[in-house]
Phi, psi and omega in degrees: 000123180266179187293334184267358180294149180280123179245127181302156182305312186296322181292313180296322178298320178294319179298315181295318182293332180269353185292135359264004184295332185264022182294334183258007177281159176255139180237160185235142172247096184065236180271354185262128178279136181256141177296167183298151178303329181297325181278318186276332184241031184296336182263006184250132177277174177299320180297322178298316179297317179297319181297313179298324181292323185275326186250028184291329180223156175301328180296323179295320179293325177297318180296315180298316179295325179295320178297320180297318178293323179296321179295322178295322178293321184297319180295327178285327175299317180295314179296321179296323178295319180295313180296320178297318178299314179295325178293321178296318178298317179296317181296321178297317178295326178295315177299320179295321180290333180279344179294136187284075180251354181270137172288154177283125182298132178099349178285126178050056180291156178300140181284332180228154181297326180297322177295322179296313180297322180294317180293324183292341180261359183274118182292148178264122181292146178224154181284165178298321179298316179297321179292323179295315179297317180295321179295318178296317179297321179295317178300318180296315180296316181297315184292314190263338186240339183254335175281138180233156183231131176294133179236009179170178179299115179068021184229135177229164176216147178284165179297324179296319178297311181297324179298310179298317182295312183292322178295318179299313179297317181297316180297318180298316182286328176297313179294333179288317188257351180294140178056049177248010174053077179065031176058037176292132183302329183296341179275330187244353184292319177279329179297326177300319178293322178298311183295318181291317183293322182290345180269357182298320176301323178295316182298317179293320180297320180294338179269345185281150176286330178243111180213154184295327182298316178295319181295322183280321187263341183077013178266121183298153182299329181293333179273339177279348185296326179294326176289327176300314181293319180295316180294320181296317182289327176296316181287334173296320177298319180295320179293324176290325174301315179298314184292316182292318179292328179291328181294333181252006185275152174259001179288138173284149356282143183289162176286097188224117182280005174284346179266134180295326181292330176287321177297319179296324177297318179294320178296315180297317180293323177296316179296319179297318182295314180296318179299326178287321180297316182285351177272358176298140191309311181301319179290318181297318180289326182288326182217071186295317182297318176297316179300315186299310182291313181297320181297316180296316181296314182294320180291327176294318176299317180299315183293317180293312180294321178296323178295316179297321179294314183286330183296329181296335178254017176066034176237028178294341178295344174287329191262315188296332175300328178296319176296323179293319178297317179298316180294322179300315179296317182293321179294318178296319179296320178295317179297318179293324179296316179293320182290314182298322187259359177046052187299325182259016180257153177289346177265017183297129173243097185262034180219175180217148177274128181249124180228139177264109183276324178210189185301327184229020183235128181243138172253123180246123184240120177248119178262121183225152179272138173057018177283137181227150178199166177261150177299128180100355178279166178235168180216162178260128183253134178242120178238090186302324183282347180257324183286157174282339177237141188301324186249028178286122184245138180232138183274137174217145178286138179281117186268023179218173177248161185279087177236141179293136179257351178202182182288348181274011180063030178271146182228148181260117171266111186255135177235128174258114191240128175273122180281116181241264179228174178065229183299312182294328176294319178292323178294320177297317180296321178295317179294327179291322181278327185227063179298133180081009180275173178241143181231151174301134186212145176225148182234130176247116181155192008273164177227166177104157180235078181291158182285154174266109187273358184294339184276355183258148178279320180238132178240124177251111182256116186240129179224145173239121179062232182287357175297348178296341176300335180268316185281329181298312178295331175297318177296314180299322181292319177297319178295320179296315178299319180297317183291329182269003179070034181282181180278118181197143176263358185290128177237349182210135178230125175252115184254112184245130177224122177256122185218145183286314188249125179296346175298336180289350177298339179294342178303317193238359190306306183294319180294318181293318178299317179298320180293317181294325179289335181276342184291152180255168181297348182284351179226136180257125179245125181238098179276134177229126180241127182250123177267109186269345180287127183288340184266000185250127177287159179266125177291152179270138179267122181291151179286142179296339182283345179292149178283170185298324181294316180293326178296316180296317179297317180296323181296320182294327185274321191253343185249032182296339179281318187257352182079190184272011183268004181296130182298132179258102184211134190297328184267001180292131180243123175252123184233138177268116181127180182272146180287143173271091187293327180297314180293317181298313182293319181293324176297320180289325178296318182295329185258350185285147179258001181203188182300152186240139175245132176243117181245127188233139172212126181156200181302152181297329179295322177295315180297321180293321179295324179285324175301318179293323182293328182260017180241009182210176175052236187295337181268000182278170182295328179296316179295320178296321178296332179275356177120358178290154183284138179289151182239133176247132183251131174237124179244123179272120178200147175273099187098154188256022176233161181297139179266000000 
């Protein structure tokens, strides 16, 4: 029997399973006795035997290919179940939020301030069942969303993030190696390519600003980005498994660069690898603009080359949906860009007002008609005359609410931008040279899924530095609901801002004064500003009882750092030093009559200190079980890891 002789499946399978112990055994083909494998297969390696066993007939190859396709379907079934579960949870929460459980603000307000203070300290009784549910919910939030784990230099991730990432990786590898008969490469080398390729639409969707996953689950695209990176890097490993095993495999088609489809596969894998390397956090942070453009170009090359490679084996259906998802996101962004800026309308306002508020802070104001957004959302700003590339877009939180400023239904989208390097550095230089000028501007958005604070009795809004862009519109929105008599359970708002230089008070002085003046007695607003810079004195706040002349005189003498724009409000507290968030939050828990929301935006160190404060003692599940009010934490960040 020579090497090319046809050997039935069962005989070769037996030979392979006995290898190398069975080299001296005798095997039979029907009535004919076959010499020992050592004699007949002396020139064949184990891989050759395995190959012959697996590819002995076309039917065997059909079965293997069918299993590979089934594994690709299974991973999508699992993902569909996860997304469906999250969508059901979101829909249930939406129905709960629509239920008329909020009192109408302004109904039967306290006649005297003393009655209000007395009512605000009166605890609301709750049943044992409600306390058990709240304690369980608190335990879940603390475990999965407030506990963090270091995953690299200066980088952390929450338990929920790690759970999703590790489960995804585990499922992928289980589907890769299950039923591979002692992990023989011929069983999983092509399956790795199947699993990786079928996940490309998911990877592209997780990176898109407009995607079905965000619409169904209510999770903003900025928070899905960490899952995008984890899925992409996992699938890069799978593609390299496929490529490396194929280079040493004897299975046809061989690794041969004389074929264009093989060359396209190598080009695509190279582009994917380079794109992943430059997406590593240190490189991405050091040269973000370079990363953004290069990443998009490389991923487009990868998808096109990968499609050509897979199409030759009739698996192009794995790749082209990813291109369709990418095009869908781009078309929606283009449509929103045209609509927001009314480019083809006679009412088009294609510019923005640029103002330098302090040495490193710029206020950018875009006035647009019929533009709407929710408090806490962000948008992408395009400034062609400032950017190095005409369509370079950068995300910033909208520091205002959608209110008409005139009879033409025009609204001001305000952005407070810290000038650092790159784009923001060029914008700062432009504002310094041409303060109060206008530049061509376009806005893409809004994006993000900010929390609905109306269901909470007490809201604690904490910001550090430019993080006030997130908390200020939340305050303005609560005041607007309060002033219009809307549905809201909010009775107390604590507004905390930690800033190094008191000159930065000019960012919000006029806006804060306007908000405080609009509030009604049914809601208590307590603004606290902490000056953290050791070299800066604290300005004195004049008493409201002083006459206008004395206020002006006092402002000239004591407010020379911040000017006369410092908000004059009796409850404003200016403190020199950093806030003790643990004490502040615990004081509010003890006095609150209902659920509490803590919203944070600012440096990662500030967010971490608050996470610790709401994960122990009075905010823990034991305290909630005893009757303490539950606390919900919202942290505003682009991406779910420390920057």
